C-alpha positions as CSV (number, residue, x, y, z in Angstrom):
1,M,101.1,82.1,137.0
2,V,97.7,83.8,137.3
3,V,99.4,87.2,137.5
4,L,101.6,86.4,134.4
5,C,98.5,85.3,132.4
6,R,96.7,88.5,133.4
7,V,99.7,90.7,132.4
8,M,100.0,88.9,129.0
9,G,96.3,89.0,128.4
10,V,95.8,85.3,128.0
11,S,93.7,82.8,129.8
12,K,95.1,80.0,132.0
13,S,93.6,77.3,129.7
14,A,95.3,78.9,126.7
15,Y,98.7,78.9,128.6
16,Y,98.4,75.2,129.5
17,A,97.3,74.3,126.0
18,W,100.4,76.1,124.7
19,R,102.6,74.1,127.1
20,K,101.2,70.8,125.9
21,R,101.6,71.7,122.3
22,P,104.7,70.2,120.8
23,G,107.4,72.6,119.6
24,V,107.8,73.1,115.9
25,C,111.3,72.8,114.4
26,I,112.0,74.6,111.1
27,T,115.0,74.4,108.9
28,S,117.5,77.2,108.4
29,E,116.2,77.7,104.8
30,T,112.7,78.1,106.0
31,L,113.9,80.6,108.7
32,R,115.7,82.6,105.9
33,L,112.6,82.5,103.8
34,H,110.5,83.9,106.7
35,R,113.0,86.7,107.4
36,C,113.2,87.6,103.7
37,M,109.4,87.8,103.5
38,K,109.2,90.1,106.5
39,Q,112.0,92.3,105.2
40,L,110.4,92.6,101.7
41,F,107.0,93.3,103.3
42,E,108.5,96.1,105.5
43,Q,110.4,97.6,102.5
44,S,107.2,97.9,100.6
45,R,105.4,99.5,103.6
46,Q,103.0,96.5,103.9
47,S,101.9,96.8,100.3
48,L,103.2,93.5,98.8
49,G,100.4,91.1,98.0
50,S,101.0,87.4,97.5
51,R,101.5,87.7,93.8
52,E,104.2,90.4,94.0
53,M,105.7,88.7,97.1
54,M,106.1,85.5,95.1
55,K,107.9,87.4,92.3
56,K,110.3,89.1,94.7
57,L,111.1,85.9,96.5
58,R,111.9,84.2,93.2
59,E,114.2,87.1,92.5
60,E,115.9,86.3,95.8
61,G,116.5,82.7,94.6
62,F,113.6,80.9,96.4
63,K,111.6,78.3,94.4
64,I,108.1,79.0,95.7
65,G,104.6,79.2,94.4
66,R,101.8,81.6,95.1
67,H,99.8,79.1,97.2
68,R,102.6,78.7,99.7
69,V,103.3,82.4,99.7
70,R,99.7,83.1,100.5
71,R,99.7,80.6,103.4
72,L,103.0,81.8,104.8
73,M,101.8,85.4,104.7
74,R,98.8,84.4,106.8
75,E,101.0,82.6,109.3
76,L,103.4,85.5,109.6
77,G,100.7,88.0,109.9
78,L,101.7,89.9,106.7
79,V,98.4,91.7,105.9
80,V,98.3,94.3,103.2
81,T,96.9,97.7,104.4
82,Q,95.6,100.4,102.1
83,R,93.7,103.7,102.5
84,A,91.3,105.4,100.2
85,A,92.9,108.3,98.3
86,Y,91.5,111.7,97.5
87,K,91.6,113.2,94.0
88,V,91.6,116.8,92.9
89,T,91.7,118.1,89.3
90,T,92.6,121.3,87.7
91,K,91.1,123.1,84.7
92,R,92.8,125.0,81.9
93,K,92.3,128.6,81.0
94,D,90.0,129.1,78.1
95,S,92.6,131.2,76.4
96,D,95.2,128.4,76.5
97,A,95.8,126.1,73.5
98,V,95.0,122.3,73.6
99,A,97.1,119.8,71.8
100,D,95.6,116.8,69.9
101,N,95.6,113.4,71.6
102,L,98.5,111.7,69.8
103,L,98.7,108.8,72.3
104,N,95.2,107.5,72.0
105,Q,95.7,105.2,75.0
106,N,98.7,103.4,73.4
107,F,100.8,103.1,76.6
108,N,103.4,100.7,75.2
109,P,105.9,102.4,72.8
110,E,108.5,100.3,71.1
111,G,111.6,101.9,72.7
112,P,112.7,104.4,75.3
113,N,112.5,108.1,74.8
114,E,109.6,107.8,72.4
115,V,106.7,108.7,74.6
116,W,106.8,110.5,78.0
117,A,103.8,111.2,80.2
118,G,103.4,113.7,83.0
119,D,100.9,114.8,85.6
120,V,100.5,116.5,88.9
121,T,99.1,115.3,92.2
122,Y,98.3,116.8,95.6
123,L,100.0,115.6,98.8
124,K,98.8,116.7,102.3
125,T,101.2,117.3,105.2
126,G,100.8,118.7,108.7
127,E,102.0,122.1,107.4
128,G,99.7,122.2,104.4
129,W,99.5,120.9,100.8
130,M,102.4,120.0,98.5
131,Y,102.2,119.4,94.7
132,L,104.2,116.8,92.9
133,A,104.8,116.8,89.2
134,I,106.4,113.7,87.5
135,V,107.6,112.7,84.1
136,M,107.4,109.0,83.2
137,D,109.0,107.2,80.2
138,L,106.1,104.9,79.2
139,Y,108.5,102.4,77.7
140,S,109.8,101.2,81.1
141,R,107.4,103.1,83.4
142,R,110.5,104.7,84.9
143,I,110.1,108.1,86.6
144,I,112.8,110.1,84.9
145,G,112.0,113.5,86.4
146,W,110.0,114.9,89.3
147,H,109.6,118.1,91.3
148,I,107.7,118.9,94.4
149,E,106.7,122.4,95.7
150,K,104.3,124.2,98.0
151,R,102.5,125.8,95.0
152,M,101.1,124.3,91.8
153,T,102.5,126.5,89.0
154,T,103.8,126.2,85.5
155,D,107.3,126.3,87.1
156,L,106.5,123.0,88.9
157,V,105.9,121.0,85.8
158,S,108.6,122.8,83.9
159,R,111.3,121.8,86.5
160,A,110.1,118.2,86.3
161,L,110.5,118.2,82.5
162,M,113.9,119.9,82.7
163,K,115.2,117.2,85.0
164,A,113.9,114.5,82.7
165,Y,115.5,116.1,79.7
166,N,118.8,116.6,81.4
167,L,118.9,113.0,82.5
168,R,117.9,111.4,79.1
169,Q,118.8,113.9,76.4
170,P,116.1,112.4,74.0
171,P,116.1,112.9,70.3
172,K,113.7,115.4,68.7
173,G,110.2,114.2,67.9
174,L,109.4,112.7,71.3
175,V,105.7,112.8,72.3
176,F,104.9,114.3,75.7
177,H,101.4,113.3,76.9
178,S,99.5,115.1,79.7
179,D,96.0,116.2,80.7
180,R,94.6,119.6,79.9
181,G,95.6,121.2,83.2
182,S,96.5,124.9,83.0
183,Q,100.1,124.2,83.7
184,Y,100.5,122.0,80.7
185,T,98.5,124.3,78.3
186,S,100.3,127.5,79.3
187,K,102.4,129.3,76.7
188,S,105.6,129.0,78.7
189,Y,105.3,125.3,79.0
190,R,104.5,124.9,75.3
191,K,107.5,127.0,74.5
192,L,109.7,124.7,76.7
193,L,108.4,121.6,74.8
194,S,109.1,123.3,71.5
195,S,112.7,124.2,72.6
196,Y,113.3,120.5,73.3
197,G,111.8,119.4,70.0
198,M,109.0,117.6,71.7
199,R,105.4,117.1,70.4
200,A,102.6,117.8,72.9
201,S,99.7,115.4,73.3
202,M,96.8,115.9,75.6
203,G,94.0,113.6,76.8
204,D,90.3,114.4,76.6
205,V,88.5,116.3,79.4
206,G,87.5,114.1,82.3
207,A,89.0,110.9,80.7
208,C,91.5,109.7,83.4
209,W,92.2,106.6,81.3
210,D,93.9,108.7,78.7
211,N,96.8,109.0,81.2
212,A,96.0,105.8,83.1
213,V,99.6,104.6,83.7
214,V,100.5,107.9,85.5
215,E,97.3,107.8,87.5
216,R,98.2,104.2,88.5
217,F,101.6,105.4,89.7
218,F,100.0,108.1,91.8
219,G,97.7,105.5,93.3
220,S,100.6,103.3,94.2
221,L,102.6,106.3,95.7
222,K,99.6,107.2,97.9
223,Y,98.1,103.9,98.8
224,D,101.3,101.9,99.2
225,W,103.6,104.5,100.6
226,I,102.6,108.0,101.6
227,F,99.4,107.1,103.5
228,K,101.1,104.4,105.6
229,V,103.0,106.9,107.8
230,A,102.4,110.4,109.3
231,Q,103.6,113.3,107.1
232,P,104.1,116.1,109.7
233,T,106.1,118.5,107.6
234,R,106.8,119.4,104.0
235,E,110.4,118.4,104.5
236,H,109.4,115.0,105.6
237,M,107.1,114.6,102.7
238,T,109.8,115.6,100.2
239,A,112.2,113.0,101.7
240,D,109.6,110.3,101.7
241,V,108.7,110.9,98.1
242,A,112.3,110.6,97.2
243,K,112.5,107.3,99.0
244,Y,109.5,106.0,97.0
245,M,111.0,107.1,93.7
246,H,114.0,105.0,94.4
247,Y,111.9,102.0,95.6
248,Y,109.6,102.3,92.6
249,N,112.4,102.7,89.9
250,V,114.8,100.1,91.4
251,Q,112.8,97.5,93.3
252,R,109.1,97.5,92.4
253,L,108.2,94.9,89.8
254,H,106.0,95.6,86.9
255,S,104.0,93.1,84.8
256,A,104.4,95.4,81.8
257,N,108.2,95.0,82.2
258,Q,108.2,91.2,82.3
259,D,108.2,91.4,86.1
260,L,111.3,93.6,86.2
261,S,111.7,97.0,87.9
262,P,111.9,100.0,85.5
263,V,115.7,100.3,85.9
264,N,116.4,96.6,85.4
265,Y,114.1,96.5,82.4
266,E,116.0,99.3,80.8
267,I,119.3,97.6,81.6
268,R,118.1,94.3,80.0
269,T,116.8,96.2,77.0
270,N,120.2,98.0,76.6
271,E,122.1,94.7,76.9
272,A,119.9,93.0,74.3
273,H,120.3,96.0,72.0
274,S,124.0,95.9,72.4
275,Q,124.1,92.2,71.6
276,R,122.1,92.7,68.4
277,W,124.2,95.7,67.5
278,G,127.4,93.6,68.0
279,S,126.0,90.8,65.9
280,A,125.1,93.2,63.1
281,Q,128.6,94.7,63.2
282,N,130.1,91.2,63.0
283,E,127.9,90.4,60.0
284,Q,129.0,93.6,58.3
285,V,132.7,92.8,59.0
286,H,132.2,89.3,57.5
287,D,130.5,90.8,54.5
288,V,133.3,93.3,53.9
289,E,135.9,90.6,54.3
290,G,134.0,88.4,51.9
291,V,133.8,91.2,49.3
292,A,137.5,92.0,49.8
293,T,138.5,88.3,49.4
294,E,136.3,87.9,46.3
295,H,137.8,91.1,44.7
296,S,141.4,89.8,45.4
297,A,140.6,86.5,43.8
298,V,139.4,88.2,40.7
299,T,142.4,90.4,40.6
300,V,144.8,87.4,40.9
301,N,143.0,85.4,38.2
302,S,143.1,88.3,35.8
């Protein structure tokens, strides 16, 4: 017993105290809850706090409050880990044009494909830096286009926008908001926006809150995902970013989306829109039928 305690790193008194302690029986439902919490926590790379854990558990059908979630997370050893991020900014060329700020920190458009936002961030690997450009639909916070490369060029942000455009096919007049980085102020990028019928909008110099939603996304990407594991190669980084994009769009809950993921929020919006459109069509049919009946009655009476 002495050897066993030494190997396990516990004292003899702790071992005998454990033997005297009565066993704890838990129900199958509690066991399922514990397993679900551990699974959700691992899927988020140890980033789910008690509030978000509670929301995810309720999605899974558990009736549970935040106080119990907080207690169970302590008991199960589910501790959120984060690292501090680094931030680097770019400057535009003096010869490049700057668009007006059409957004003015209004991050909640009334519908999809009204306001998109884009930005670039730096990601470090064992083989060197990589640069990620994204396009977000501010209505649902969904990432609708992204591209990652070894160099930060106008082609990087252009490819992200092309992917977003091909996915959504938005109507003309959409506002695209960005900072004043040289990639976004370049002539070729402004020409691409114009070809899509989009209006450029740019934040003020040094005002990160002018694109706060995108900055917050980059923070989540780095703190909650990228920094949690080693990134030895650029190939590994690219695959890991793709995994997070899927997790973020499909699973991660957003308070701005009524605690739904971006994809589910868009699905619910489309369903509600379809129901309203269907009701409006029925009303139009009833109106037409009513007009036709009234016309027939007049014709008969005459």
